[in-house]
N, C-alpha and C positions, 0 to 999 in steps of 0.2 A: 343023390343031388335033385333037387325039384327043378321042374321045368324053367321057372323063371332065373335060377342061380345058373344054369345051363345057356339060356339065352344070354344072360350079362356076360358069361365066359366066352361065349363066341363073338358078341359085340366087341369085348377088349382085344380078342386076337385079331379080330378084322381091322381094329383101328391101329394096332402095331404093326400089322402087314402093309397097311397105307402109309403110315410114316417111315417104316423101315424102306419102302419106294421110295418115298420123297427124298429122304436124306440118305442117299447112297454113298458107300465109303470112298469112291472114285471122283465126287463131285466136292465142291466147295459150297454151292449154294443151293438153297432150296429150289426143286422143281414145283411150278404149280402147274396142275392138269388144266386144260384149256377146252378141247374138243370145238374150238372156234373155226369156221371158214376162213381161210384166208387166200391172198392173191400173191405170187410171187413174179419177179422180174429178175432175170438174167441176161444181160445184154438186150437185144431185140426180142428175145422171147418173153412170154408171159403164159400165166396159167393159174389155175387155183388148187389149193391143198387142203389139208384138215390138220389144224395144230394140235400135237399131242399134249406138250408142254412148253414153259418159259421160264427161263430163269434170268438173272443179272447177266449171266454170262452166255447165254446161248438158248437154242429151243430144237425142239423136234416136231416134224410133221411128216404125213404121207402123201403121196402122189402116185399117179399111174406111173408103171415101170416107163413107159414111153417118154414120161417128161423126166426122167431122173438125169441128174447133174452130174459132172466129173469132180473128184473129189479136189479141192483147192478152189473150186468155183464159187464167184462173188454172186450173192442173192440178195435181193431185197424183198422184206416181207410185210405184208399190211395185213392185218386181222381184221376181220369183221365182226364188230360188238355187237352190232344191231343193223339192220337193213340200212340204215342212213348213216352209221356211225363207224369209221375205220380207224384203227390205231396202228402208226407206223411204228413196227418193232425195230426194224433195221433197214439201213439203205446198204449196208457192206457187210452182209453176215458170210462167212466163208464156212463151204462144206467140207466137214470133217468125217462124216461117217454115211454109208449106204447100204442098208440091210434088207433085201429083198423079202416079201411075205408071200406066203403061198397063194394069196388072194388076188395076185397080179398087181398089187401095189408096192411100195418100197417105203420104208422109215429112211429117213434123211434127218441128220443132226447137223446142225451148224452152231459154230460160235461168233459171238459179236465183236467187233473192234474194241480194245479197253480205251475208256474215255482218260484224258491225262489225269495223273494221281491215282488213278483207279487199280487196286491190286487184286487179282483172282488167284 
């Protein structure tokens, strides 16, 4: 196999890996990678986090372990798309998963409340 064909094969494999990660068997919706900075609010507490991905039914983000929420907590999320442009993702997301990372941060997954007539 020549170098060009090998490079094409590796690119295809990376693309398939990416698609496989985006369309996980456990989820019904496509997850869109974000990497954006976001602000969270839970009760009277606020802070910042890093969005990992967003789908129509939920989102995942990381934050310092000191800021981690209890399972079932309600969280509001606003993504910073540009320095002067924010996107209000959800006012009532519910925490469904917390996964500690070795770097002192925690990955948190939330689900969004379903809209009337919405099926996920």
